[in-house]
ZAMI-546177 format. One record per residue (C-alpha): x negated, y, z negated; residue number from 1; residue in one letter. Coordinates in steps of 0.5 Angstrom, whole numbers, plus 500, padded with zeros to 3 digits. Layout:
(site (X,Y,Z),NUM,"A")
...
This chain:
(site (354,471,797),1,"X")
(site (358,471,791),2,"X")
(site (364,476,789),3,"X")
(site (361,481,786),4,"X")
(site (367,480,780),5,"X")
(site (366,478,773),6,"X")
(site (372,476,767),7,"X")
(site (369,476,760),8,"X")
(site (374,475,756),9,"X")
(site (376,471,749),10,"X")
(site (376,475,741),11,"X")
(site (368,474,741),12,"X")
(site (367,481,741),13,"X")
(site (360,482,740),14,"X")
(site (357,477,745),15,"X")
(site (363,479,750),16,"X")
(site (359,486,750),17,"X")
(site (352,483,750),18,"X")
(site (355,480,757),19,"X")
(site (357,487,760),20,"X")
(site (351,489,758),21,"X")
(site (348,484,761),22,"X")
(site (350,485,768),23,"X")
(site (349,493,768),24,"X")
(site (341,490,766),25,"X")
(site (342,486,772),26,"X")
(site (344,491,777),27,"X")
(site (339,497,775),28,"X")
(site (333,492,775),29,"X")
(site (336,491,782),30,"X")
(site (338,497,785),31,"X")
(site (335,502,779),32,"X")
(site (340,508,778),33,"X")
(site (347,506,776),34,"X")
(site (353,511,776),35,"X")
(site (357,507,770),36,"X")
(site (365,507,770),37,"X")
(site (369,504,763),38,"X")
(site (377,504,765),39,"X")
(site (383,502,761),40,"X")
(site (388,497,765),41,"X")
(site (395,501,764),42,"X")
(site (391,508,764),43,"X")
(site (388,508,771),44,"X")
(site (391,505,777),45,"X")
(site (388,500,781),46,"X")
(site (388,506,787),47,"X")
(site (383,509,783),48,"X")
(site (379,503,781),49,"X")
(site (378,501,789),50,"X")
(site (376,509,791),51,"X")
(site (370,508,786),52,"X")
(site (369,500,788),53,"X")
(site (369,502,795),54,"X")
(site (365,508,795),55,"X")
(site (358,509,795),56,"X")
(site (355,515,790),57,"X")
(site (351,521,793),58,"X")
(site (345,519,787),59,"X")
(site (346,512,786),60,"X")
(site (346,506,791),61,"X")
(site (350,502,786),62,"X")
(site (356,503,781),63,"X")
(site (358,497,775),64,"X")
(site (365,499,774),65,"X")
(site (368,495,767),66,"X")
(site (376,495,766),67,"X")
(site (377,494,758),68,"X")
(site (385,490,757),69,"X")
(site (385,487,763),70,"X")
(site (391,482,761),71,"X")
(site (395,488,764),72,"X")
(site (393,488,770),73,"X")
(site (399,484,772),74,"X")
(site (402,487,778),75,"X")
(site (402,483,785),76,"X")
(site (400,489,789),77,"X")
(site (394,491,784),78,"X")
(site (392,484,783),79,"X")
(site (393,482,791),80,"X")
(site (389,488,792),81,"X")
(site (383,486,788),82,"X")
(site (382,480,790),83,"X")
(site (382,482,797),84,"X")
(site (377,487,795),85,"X")
(site (373,481,793),86,"X")
(site (373,477,798),87,"X")
(site (370,483,802),88,"X")
(site (365,485,797),89,"X")
(site (360,480,797),90,"X")
(site (355,485,801),91,"X")
(site (357,491,796),92,"X")
(site (352,493,791),93,"X")
(site (358,496,787),94,"X")
(site (361,491,782),95,"X")
(site (367,490,777),96,"X")
(site (367,487,771),97,"X")
(site (374,486,768),98,"X")
(site (375,485,760),99,"X")
(site (381,481,756),100,"X")
(site (382,480,749),101,"X")
(site (385,475,751),102,"X")
(site (382,467,754),103,"X")
(site (385,468,761),104,"X")
(site (387,473,766),105,"X")
(site (392,473,772),106,"X")
(site (391,465,776),107,"X")
(site (389,468,782),108,"X")
(site (384,474,780),109,"X")
(site (381,468,775),110,"X")
(site (380,464,782),111,"X")
(site (378,470,786),112,"X")
(site (371,470,781),113,"X")
(site (366,465,782),114,"X")
(site (365,460,776),115,"X")
(site (357,462,774),116,"X")
(site (362,470,773),117,"X")
(site (366,467,768),118,"X")
(site (367,467,761),119,"X")
(site (371,466,755),120,"X")
(site (367,468,749),121,"X")
(site (371,464,742),122,"X")
(site (370,466,736),123,"X")
(site (364,463,732),124,"X")
(site (366,456,728),125,"X")
(site (366,457,722),126,"X")
(site (359,453,721),127,"X")
(site (356,458,725),128,"X")
(site (358,464,722),129,"X")
(site (353,465,715),130,"X")
(site (347,463,719),131,"X")
(site (347,469,724),132,"X")
(site (348,473,718),133,"X")
(site (342,471,715),134,"X")
(site (338,471,722),135,"X")
(site (342,478,723),136,"X")
(site (339,481,717),137,"X")
(site (331,477,717),138,"X")
(site (331,480,725),139,"X")
(site (331,487,723),140,"X")
(site (327,486,717),141,"X")
(site (331,484,711),142,"X")
(site (333,478,706),143,"X")
(site (340,475,704),144,"X")
(site (342,470,701),145,"X")
(site (348,465,702),146,"X")
(site (353,468,697),147,"X")
(site (352,476,700),148,"X")
(site (353,473,706),149,"X")
(site (360,469,705),150,"X")
(site (362,475,702),151,"X")
(site (360,480,707),152,"X")
(site (364,474,712),153,"X")
(site (371,475,708),154,"X")
(site (371,483,708),155,"X")
(site (369,485,715),156,"X")
(site (372,481,722),157,"X")
(site (368,475,724),158,"X")
(site (366,478,731),159,"X")
(site (358,479,732),160,"X")
(site (361,487,734),161,"X")
(site (364,489,727),162,"X")
(site (359,486,723),163,"X")
(site (353,489,727),164,"X")
(site (356,495,726),165,"X")
(site (357,494,719),166,"X")
(site (351,490,717),167,"X")
(site (347,497,719),168,"X")
(site (350,500,713),169,"X")
(site (345,496,708),170,"X")
(site (340,498,714),171,"X")
(site (340,505,711),172,"X")
(site (340,504,704),173,"X")
(site (336,500,703),174,"X")
(site (327,499,704),175,"X")
(site (324,493,709),176,"X")
(site (324,487,705),177,"X")
(site (330,488,700),178,"X")
(site (333,482,699),179,"X")
(site (341,483,699),180,"X")
(site (345,481,694),181,"X")
(site (353,481,692),182,"X")
(site (352,487,688),183,"X")
(site (349,489,693),184,"X")
(site (355,488,698),185,"X")
(site (360,490,692),186,"X")
(site (357,496,692),187,"X")
(site (356,499,700),188,"X")
(site (363,494,704),189,"X")
(site (368,493,698),190,"X")
(site (368,501,696),191,"X")
(site (366,503,702),192,"X")
(site (371,500,706),193,"X")
(site (374,501,713),194,"X")
(site (380,497,713),195,"X")
(site (381,492,718),196,"X")
(site (385,486,719),197,"X")
(site (381,481,714),198,"X")
(site (382,487,708),199,"X")
(site (390,488,711),200,"X")
(site (391,481,708),201,"X")
(site (386,481,703),202,"X")
(site (391,487,700),203,"X")
(site (398,481,702),204,"X")
(site (394,477,697),205,"X")
(site (393,482,691),206,"X")
(site (396,481,684),207,"X")
(site (402,485,685),208,"X")
(site (410,485,685),209,"X")
(site (412,483,692),210,"X")
(site (415,490,693),211,"X")
(site (408,493,691),212,"X")
(site (404,489,696),213,"X")
(site (409,490,701),214,"X")
(site (408,498,700),215,"X")
(site (400,497,699),216,"X")
(site (400,493,705),217,"X")
(site (404,498,710),218,"X")
(site (399,503,706),219,"X")
(site (392,499,710),220,"X")
(site (396,497,717),221,"X")
(site (398,505,717),222,"X")
(site (390,507,716),223,"X")
(site (388,501,721),224,"X")
(site (393,504,726),225,"X")
(site (390,510,725),226,"X")
(site (383,508,726),227,"X")
(site (378,506,732),228,"X")
(site (381,499,730),229,"X")
(site (388,501,731),230,"X")
(site (389,495,737),231,"X")
(site (395,491,736),232,"X")
(site (392,485,739),233,"X")
(site (386,485,734),234,"X")
(site (390,486,728),235,"X")
(site (395,480,729),236,"X")
(site (389,476,732),237,"X")
(site (385,477,725),238,"X")
(site (392,476,720),239,"X")
(site (392,469,725),240,"X")
(site (385,468,724),241,"X")
(site (386,469,716),242,"X")
(site (394,465,715),243,"X")
(site (390,459,719),244,"X")
(site (384,459,714),245,"X")
(site (390,459,710),246,"X")
(site (393,453,713),247,"X")
(site (386,448,712),248,"X")
(site (385,450,705),249,"X")
(site (393,447,704),250,"X")
(site (391,441,709),251,"X")
(site (385,440,704),252,"X")
(site (388,441,697),253,"X")
(site (393,436,700),254,"X")
(site (388,431,701),255,"X")
(site (384,432,695),256,"X")
(site (378,434,697),257,"X")
(site (378,442,696),258,"X")
(site (372,441,693),259,"X")
(site (366,445,692),260,"X")
(site (362,441,699),261,"X")
(site (369,440,703),262,"X")
(site (371,448,701),263,"X")
(site (363,450,704),264,"X")
(site (363,446,710),265,"X")
(site (370,450,712),266,"X")
(site (367,457,711),267,"X")
(site (371,458,704),268,"X")
(site (363,459,700),269,"X")
(site (364,465,696),270,"X")
(site (367,466,690),271,"X")
(site (371,472,692),272,"X")
(site (374,466,698),273,"X")
(site (376,461,694),274,"X")
(site (379,466,689),275,"X")
(site (384,469,695),276,"X")
(site (385,463,698),277,"X")
(site (388,460,692),278,"X")
(site (392,466,690),279,"X")
(site (394,465,697),280,"X")
(site (396,458,697),281,"X")
(site (401,459,691),282,"X")
(site (404,465,694),283,"X")
(site (405,461,702),284,"X")
(site (406,454,702),285,"X")
(site (404,450,708),286,"X")
(site (410,450,711),287,"X")
(site (411,458,710),288,"X")
(site (404,459,713),289,"X")
(site (406,455,719),290,"X")
(site (413,460,719),291,"X")
(site (408,466,718),292,"X")
(site (403,464,725),293,"X")
(site (409,463,729),294,"X")
(site (411,469,727),295,"X")
(site (404,473,729),296,"X")
(site (405,470,735),297,"X")
(site (412,472,737),298,"X")
(site (410,479,735),299,"X")
(site (405,478,739),300,"X")
(site (408,476,744),301,"X")
(site (414,482,743),302,"X")
(site (409,488,743),303,"X")
(site (406,486,751),304,"X")
(site (414,485,753),305,"X")
(site (416,491,750),306,"X")
(site (410,497,751),307,"X")
(site (407,500,745),308,"X")
(site (414,505,744),309,"X")
(site (415,499,738),310,"X")
(site (408,497,737),311,"X")
(site (408,500,730),312,"X")
(site (415,497,728),313,"X")
(site (414,490,731),314,"X")
(site (407,491,727),315,"X")
(site (411,494,720),316,"X")
(site (416,489,721),317,"X")
(site (411,483,722),318,"X")
(site (408,484,716),319,"X")
(site (414,486,711),320,"X")
(site (417,478,713),321,"X")
(site (410,476,711),322,"X")
(site (410,480,705),323,"X")
(site (417,479,703),324,"X")
(site (421,474,707),325,"X")
(site (415,469,707),326,"X")
(site (415,467,714),327,"X")
(site (422,467,716),328,"X")
(site (425,473,720),329,"X")
(site (430,479,718),330,"X")
(site (436,481,724),331,"X")
(site (433,488,721),332,"X")
(site (426,491,718),333,"X")
(site (428,494,712),334,"X")
(site (422,497,707),335,"X")
(site (422,496,700),336,"X")
C-alpha cells in the first residue's frame, strides 16, 4: 500500500485545484462520507494536523487534510513527524495533501510521498493558452474569436483558476451561442477589472511621467494587497511572467524576428499586447529587463526569509526599483 500523502506544487493553480478535487472524489467513492479540512502552513501547528490524521471520525470513515503554502514546512521536527506518519499510515483511510505555489517542498517530504502522488503543475505554454480559452467558452455554449481570447489573456492572470473565475462573468451577461468579441472583453473586463499582477504591469507601462507611473503603480499594488489575490508569491510570479515576456520581445526584436507571425507564435497576438510590450521595450532595455527579473527574484527571497512583517515594504521597494530605478537597487526606499 502506498502512503496516503500527496504533493501538488507549481503555479498552474486551476489544474492543481482539479487534482486536489480528484483526490477527494476518489476518497468519497471509496469511503463514502468524508471529513474535509483546509489549513495553511504557519497558521496551524503540525501537531494539530497530525491529531486529525491519526484520529477516526465519529460519523465518517475517512478525512482529507489539505495544507496550503506547504513550502513553509521547514522545521526539522515538523518534517520528521509528517514523514513518520506517512511511513506508518499505509493502511490509514486518512489522507494528507500538501499544496504549494512553489515547485518543490522539503526533500524529506518529497521522498515520503509516492511518485504517483506527486506532480508539478507548470504554467501553460503560450501556444496552449488561446486554444484553452476557445475550448472553455465552447464547452459552456459560447464562441470567442482569437483576438478576443488574446485580449483576455492580456488582462487576466494566466492560470486556469483565474481564467475560469473571470470568464464566468460572460456567461451571466450574454446569451448562449453569443460570440465574444474584443469589444465585449473591453466592456466586461477592462471597465470592471480586478487588479492583479498583470494590471500592475499594465500600469507600469502607462504613457505617464515616471513619478505618475510610480504613484499609480503603488496604488494598484495596494488594491491587490487588499484583495483575495493578496499573496506576494502570486504578485511576484505574475510580474516575473510579464518581464520574461518582455525579455522574449527584446530577443525577437534584436534578431529581426518581430514580424506579426513570430510575435503571434510567442504569445503577442492582440493589438493591446503588441502596443503594451512595444511601450515596455522602450521603457526598459534588455539589460534592464534582466536586472528587473533579478530584483523580483531577490524580493521573493527577502520576503520568505523576513516573514510577513516587512512584506508590503519590500513589494513597494520592488515597484520603486522597477519603475524609477529601471532594475537598479536603492539603498533606501523613497516614494516620489
